[in-house]
C-alpha positions in Angstrom: 6.2 -0.6 -14.3 4.3 -2.9 -11.9 1.2 -4.4 -13.2 -1.8 -5.3 -10.2 -1.4 -8.3 -9.8 2.3 -7.8 -8.7 1.0 -5.1 -6.2 -0.9 -8.1 -4.9 1.5 -11.0 -4.9 3.6 -8.1 -2.8 0.8 -7.2 -0.4 -0.3 -10.9 0.3 3.8 -11.6 1.3 3.4 -9.6 3.8 2.7 -12.0 6.3 -1.3 -12.4 7.8 -2.1 -10.5 4.9 -5.8 -11.3 3.4 -7.4 -10.5 0.1 -11.4 -8.9 -0.1 -13.2 -7.3 -3.1 -15.1 -5.0 -1.3 -16.8 -2.0 -2.2 -18.2 -3.8 -6.1 -14.8 -3.0 -7.9 -11.9 -2.6 -5.5 -9.9 -5.4 -4.7 -8.6 -4.2 -0.7 -5.3 -6.1 1.2 -5.7 -5.8 5.3 -4.5 -7.2 8.2 -7.1 -8.7 10.4 -10.1 -6.3 9.7 -7.7 -3.0 8.6 -7.1 -2.2 5.2 -3.5 -0.6 4.3 -4.2 -0.9 0.4 -6.6 -1.5 -1.8 -6.9 -0.9 -5.7 -9.2 -1.1 -8.6 -7.7 -4.5 -10.8 -9.2 -2.0 -13.8 -7.7 1.7 -12.6 -4.0 1.7 -13.3 -3.5 2.8 -9.8 -4.4 1.9 -6.7 -4.3 3.3 -3.0 -1.5 3.0 -0.1 -1.2 3.7 3.4 0.5 6.5 4.2 1.6 8.9 7.2 0.7 12.7 6.2 4.4 13.2 6.1 5.5 10.9 4.0 2.2 11.8 2.0 3.7 14.9 1.7 6.8 14.0 0.2 5.9 12.0 -2.0 3.7 14.2 -3.8 6.5 16.9 -4.3 9.5 14.3 -5.1 7.1 12.4 -7.8 3.6 14.2 -8.7 3.5 12.6 -12.1 3.9 9.1 -9.7 1.8 10.6 -6.2 -1.3 11.9 -5.6 -3.6 12.5 -2.7 -6.0 9.7 -2.6 -9.2 10.2 -3.1 -11.9 10.2 0.0 -8.5 8.8 2.8 -5.9 11.2 1.7 -6.9 13.6 4.2 -5.9 10.8 6.5 -2.3 9.9 4.7 -2.9 8.0 1.2 -2.0 8.0 -1.8 -3.0 7.4 -4.9 0.3 5.7 -7.6 0.6 5.0 -10.7 1.2 1.8 -11.3 3.0 3.2 -15.4 5.2 4.8 -13.5 6.3 4.2 -9.8 9.4 1.2 -9.1 8.5 -2.2 -7.6 10.9 -1.8 -5.1 9.5 1.7 -4.3 5.6 0.2 -4.0 7.2 -2.7 -2.4 8.7 -0.6 0.4 5.5 2.0 0.3 3.3 -1.5 1.3 5.8 -2.4 3.6 5.7 0.5 5.6 1.8 0.6 5.4 2.0 -3.1 6.2 3.6 -1.6 9.3 1.4 0.7 10.3 -1.4 -1.3 10.2 -0.7 -4.2 12.0 -0.1 -5.8 15.6 2.5 -4.4 16.9 3.5 -8.4 18.1 2.5 -9.0 14.3 5.4 -6.4 13.5 7.8 -7.4 16.4 8.3 -11.0 14.8 8.3 -9.4 11.4 11.2 -7.5 11.8 13.5 -10.2 14.0 13.2 -12.9 11.0 14.8 -10.2 9.1 11.6 -8.8 7.0 11.1 -5.7 6.1 13.4 -2.5 4.6 
């Protein structure tokens, strides 16, 4: 089980990530102005950016934990249940979401510093 605060801590540990309240209840995690993860502190789940291929794999592997995210699921985003996801798995998903969103220069710096998986 992962708490919403742990989710935020994981995301904010990634370089140049900021937190912003959007749509009145959604806390979005951004690198620059681009969102890579978001959630409502009271919802019990969060949305994480993923490729369509990763989305299919996650849903097939663990449908109790992963679902197609509302609104943005058609782009690959996944809805992640905080009650059933392992913290290491969520950290990996968020790191990959950050990588796919961050500028290439920043990703190279992150990798050179030993960041990532």
